[in-house]
N, C-alpha and C positions, 0 to 999 in steps of 0.2 A: 401538355402531357398526352401521351398516345392513348388510343382506344384500349390497348392492353391494360393500361393502368387506371383508366377512367372508371372501370367497373369496381375497383377497390374503394372508391371514394364513399360508397354507400355502406360500407362494412368496416369492421375493425381490421386490424392488420393481420390477424391470425390467418385468414385465408390466403393473403399475399405470401406470408412466410411459408405456409404449407406448399403453395405452388412453387415457390423458389427452391425449396428443398428437393423437389422432384425434378423440376425443369432446369435449374441453374441458368435461367434466362438472363442474358446480359442486360436487357432493358430494365428488368426488375432490380438487378444488382446496382445499376447506375442510379436508379431512383433511391434505393436504400442508402447508398454512399452519400448522395447529395443531401438527403434528409437528415442523416445522422452525423455528417461531417462537423457540425458545430461542437459535438461532444469532444472531438479531438483537441480543439483549441481550449475548451473548458478544462480538460484534464491537464493539458500541457501548461496552462496558466497556473494551475495549482502546484504542479511539480516544480515549475520555474522559481517559485517563491523560496528564497533561501539558498538557491544555487549560486555558485561563484560566477563571475562575469564571463568566464571562458565558455560557459554553457549557453548556447544561443537558443532563444525561444523557437525560432524557425526550425532548428534541428529537432527539438522536442516534438514539434508538430509532425515533422516528417517521420519520426520514429513511431508516433502514435497512429499514423495512417495505416501502418501495417497491422496494428492491433485491431483497428476497425474492420479492415478487410477480413482478417482472421475470424473476428466475431460474427460477421455476416455469413461466412462460409460454415461456421460450426453451430450457430444458434439453432436451438430446437424448441419451438413454441410449446411442445408437449410437456416441457419441464415446468411450465407455468411460472416462468421468471420473466420480468419485463426486459425487453431487449436493451433499453437504456442502461439498466443496472449491469447487465451482463457485459455490454460493450465497454462501459467505463472501466471495468475490472481488466478486460483484455487490453484496452488502450494503455492503461497505466502499466500493466505488466510488460507490454512491448517497449515502452519508453525506458523502463528500468533495465530491461534486458540489454538494450543497446547501450545505455549508460555504463553498465558493467563491462561490456565488451570493449569500449573505447577507453576504459580506465581513466575517467575524467578527474578523479580525486587525487591530489598530490600525495605521494607516499608519506610525507611528514605529517599530513593531516590524518591519514589512516592510522599512523602509529600513535598519535595523540589520542585519537578516538578510542583505540583499543586499550591504551593505558588507562584512560578515564573510566571506561566500561569495567575494567578489571578492578579498579579501586572502588567504584561504587558497589560492585558485587561483593568484594571482600568486606567492606565496611558494613553493609546491610546484613551479610551473613553473620558477622561478628556481633552486631548490635541486636539482631533479631527484629529489626524494623527499618523503615525508610529513614535515611539520614539527611541532615540539613546541609546547606551549601557550605557553612563554616567548617564542618568536619571534613567534607570532601576537599575543600581548598587547603586545609591544614595538611592533609595527607599528601596532596600534590605538591605542597611547598609553595603555594601561591596565595595571593589575596583573593577575597571574594569577587572583587571587580575583575581581576585577571581571569578567574574561573568563568565569569560571565562572558568575557571576550572570547575565551577558548570555546565555550559552548556555541557561540555565534559562528565561529570559524568552521566548526565541524558539523553544523546543522544539516548540511546537505547529505552527509553520510547516513544520518538517521532517517531521512525521507526514504532512502532505499531499503533500509534494514528491515522494515516491517513487511516487505515484499519478498524476503528471502524464501527459498524453497526448501521444504523438508521432503525427503524421499521415504516412502513407507511401503511396507509389504514386499513380498517376494518378487513382484514385477516392477519395483521402483515406481509405484504410482506417486504422482506429485500432489502436494497440498502446501499452500503458502499461508502465512499468518492471516492475510486478509482475503484469501481466496476461499469462498464458501459456496461457489456456484456450480461445481462439477456435478454431473449427474451420478447419483449413487448406483444407477444401473450399470455404469461403466466400471465399477470397482467391485473387488471381491469383498465378502462380509467382514473379514479381518481389517481391511483398510477402512471400511465405513466406520467400524468401531474406533479405530485409532484416530481417525479424523475427528470424530465427535469428542474423543478424549482431549485432543489438542485444543479444540474450540473451547471446551470447558475450562481447561487450564489457562488459556488466554484470558477468558472472562474473569476468573478468580485472580489472576495476576494483576489485571487492570484495577480490580477492586482494592488492592493493597496500595495503590499509588496515592500520594498526597492529593488532596481534593482538587487543587488547581490543575495539576498534571493530568488527573483523570478526566477533567472536563475538556482539556485540550485534545486528548486522544479521542474522546467520544465525538466532539464537535468536528474534528478534522476527518477522521476515518469513517464515522457512521452518519454524521449529519451533513457531510460534504461541504463544510465551510472552508474558506481560505484562512490562512494565518492572520491576515489583516482583519477579516470579518470576526474571527475569534477574539482578536484584540479589542474590537469594539464591544463585543458582548461582555467580556471580562473587565473592560475599562483599563487596559494596560497597553503598552506599545507593542507593535508587531515584533520588534526585536526581542522583547520579553517573552512573547508567546513562542518564538522560535527556540529560545533557551529552555523554556518549560517542556516543549515538545522533545527536544534532544535529551534532556534528563529523563523524561518518562520512557522514551524508547530504550535508553541504556539500562534503566532499571528492569524493563520488560525482557530485554535480551539476556540479561544476567540471570533472571529467574527462569526464563524459558529454555535457556541453553542447557541447564541441568536436566530438564524434563526431556528435551530433544534427544540427548544422548541415551536416555533410558528407553524412550519410545522406539527409536530407530533400531535398537538392538533386540526388540521382541522377536 
């Protein structure tokens, strides 16, 4: 390590980040990229779980690198957010952005996912509560086992869906379901309020999920566990966790879709 970086060994990284924001020094950038590059493989590994075989892990890593570079350029230590947390969100977003652009999900799977989401939304609206697999399968005209197989097939689409972007405010400010790290200073007051409303709605929607599905969502998105690790915690197979995750996301999309159309029209 050069003398330029040696001086930061005795301090926390705050001074390094402050210097980089001013100087954009290439040596500091290289140091940050090297130090935090393992985050890219970590996030790519999580995203890869449940993806079809045509999605290569190395491709996910290459997509994620752009997110890391973007995070390094935009990170502001004054926000009092850990860079690791900020970077993982940017890396994940970069991977999903690229996956959308290459349209990796077969059209038939997209259609089945949309149909299933609509059926779940219709049934839960009709019943006024979450519905069991038996009722969903009956409405689809399939057995419970066939429903489980379908959920496994479309699991990859649900991994992307909680990173969908909502556009708010007169200037089309962005906020995603899982993105909570943008600086309020960069938004107008109306958008700050709308963003808080969305976050509150998401929390309330998660509370309505069946207990196991709720645990899967919390452990995957907030505790940063993989589907395999969640399976070990809940003592069920990884495939079952994937199915629970997919159902949970579809329930959430159905509930939040109604709120989205209202919020974006304000």
